[in-house]
N, C-alpha and C positions, 0 to 999 in steps of 0.2 A: 731725816737728815736736813740740816740747814743748807740753803743754797747760797747764803751770804758768807763772806769770810772777812777777816781783818788781818792787817799786817802790823806786827809790833815794830818798834823803832828801827827803820832801815838806815838811820844815821849812827847806829851803835857800832862800837869798835869791833864787835864780833862779826858783823856783816861786812863792814867796810874793809876790815883786815882779812876777809876771806875765810874766816873760821866757821861761818855758818852760811848756808845758801838762802836765797830769797824764799824758797819753798819751806825751809825750816822755821822761818819767822812768820809764816802765813798760817792762820788758824781758822777753824770754823767755830760755830757757837755751841756745838754739842756739849762741850765740857761745862760751860756755864749753865746750859739747860739741865744737865745732869745734877748740878748742885741746887736746882730749884729756882734758878733765876728765870724770870718771865721775860724773854727777849722779844723786843718789838722792832720791826724795821719799817721805815717810812721816810717821807720827806719832811724836813724841818719846816714848820709853819710859824708864822708870826715874827719872822725876822724882818726888821726894818731895813730894807735894802738901801734906803737913802743914807742911813747911818753907816752901813758897811762901805758904801761908795765914798763917803766923806773920809773914813779912816784910810781907805786906799789912796785917795787924793792927798791926804796929809803925809802918808809914807812916801809917795812920789815926790812931793815937795821937799821932804827931808833929803831924799837921795839926790835930787837935782840940785839942791843947794849945797851939796858936799857934806851934809851932816851925817850923823850915825844913828842907827836904830838898834838898840840892844833888845833881844828877845831872850827871856829867861824862863826856864821850866823847872819842874821838880828834878832835883839832882843835876841841874844844868842842861837838861835835855830840851832843845827847842822843839822837838817832835810833839811834846805835850805841854807847850809853854802856856803859862797863865798870866804873865806879866810882860809889859813892854815899857821901855823908857827911851826918851829922846835925849 
């Protein structure tokens, strides 16, 4: 049994509206493993932290300057956003 778990979108209307509990949107990886997915857990390596810090600095500048940052995701979900625009 996997010791890791993941939580699907806790910004969903089902969770926020009280129709689902946090436990009901938390899952282990056994289902994926049963489908033949080779699951690996570990620390992300090779991330340029200077670039990440610059992005954070830019976001802070936008906020402090009274600007807006729009985060867009698949189906409008910021929980799995892939695009940002200033």
